[in-house]
N, C-alpha and C positions, 0 to 999 in steps of 0.2 A: 483453573480459574479463580477459586474463591481464596488461594493463597496468594494470587496479585492481585485481587480486591483487598485483601486486608493489608497487603505491604502499602497499596496505595493509599489507603486509608489512613494508616498509621503515619506516613510521609506527610500527607497534608495537614493531619491534625498536629502535626509535630512542625509545622511551617517551613517544609520542603515542597511547597507544589511546584514550584520553578523545576526543581532538580526531579521530581517526579514525573513530572509530563516530557522533561528534555530524553528521560530515560526510556520512557514508552514511546516517545515519537521515533527515537533512534533505532529501537527493537521491532517496532512496528514497521518502521520503513525499510529494515533490512529483509525483513519477514515478508512483506511485500513484492520485494525485488526477486526475494529468490521464488515466489511463486509465480511472478512474470517470467521468469527464465524457463521456469517447469513448462509454461504452457508457450514458450516458443517467444517470446519477443527479447528482440535483441535493441538494446539503445543504438540509436541511430542519431547524427545530427544533420542539418540543413545542408551543409558541403555535401556529405554523402550522398543525399537524396539528390541532389542536384545533378551529381557525376553518374549516377545509374542509368543504364538506358530506357528508355520509356518501356521497352518489352518486360524487362525485369520488374521495373518497378509497378505494373499494373499486379503483378503476382504477388508483389509486398503490399500493396495497397489492400488487396482482397484479405490478405492475413492479418494485416493492421484492423480492419474492420470487425475481423473474427474475435480477436483480442479485446478492442476495446466494449463490443455486446457483452463479451463474457466479464470484463472490469464492472461495467454498468449491472449487469444482472445477478454477479455473485462476489467477487471479489469487494466492492462497495459496500454493498449492504451486509456482509460479512463484518467487514471493519468497523462498520458503526455498532452492528451488534455486539463486536467483541468489546470495543471502547464503553457500549451504555452497560457493559456488565462490570467491568473494573471500575468506573467511575459513575455510577448509577445516580448520583445527586449532582454531577456537573454537567450532564449532557442534556 
């Protein structure tokens, strides 16, 4: 964590704020998607949802609610804390 903070500070000081933010965002997005996959989330589009029979969809909805709760209580606050540590002056 301290190494990331030093790298971010050096990049921003050197005028590479945009590149630093892009790299950070890309790596955190990848990590977040991996975390979602680990808790059982599978990306699904509207067309797929419309094709799923209602009985099956009810089970999926219960799973989605559980995942949203975990995101709002654990993952999003964790990402905010992580970002605040890496970019303390920017958040």
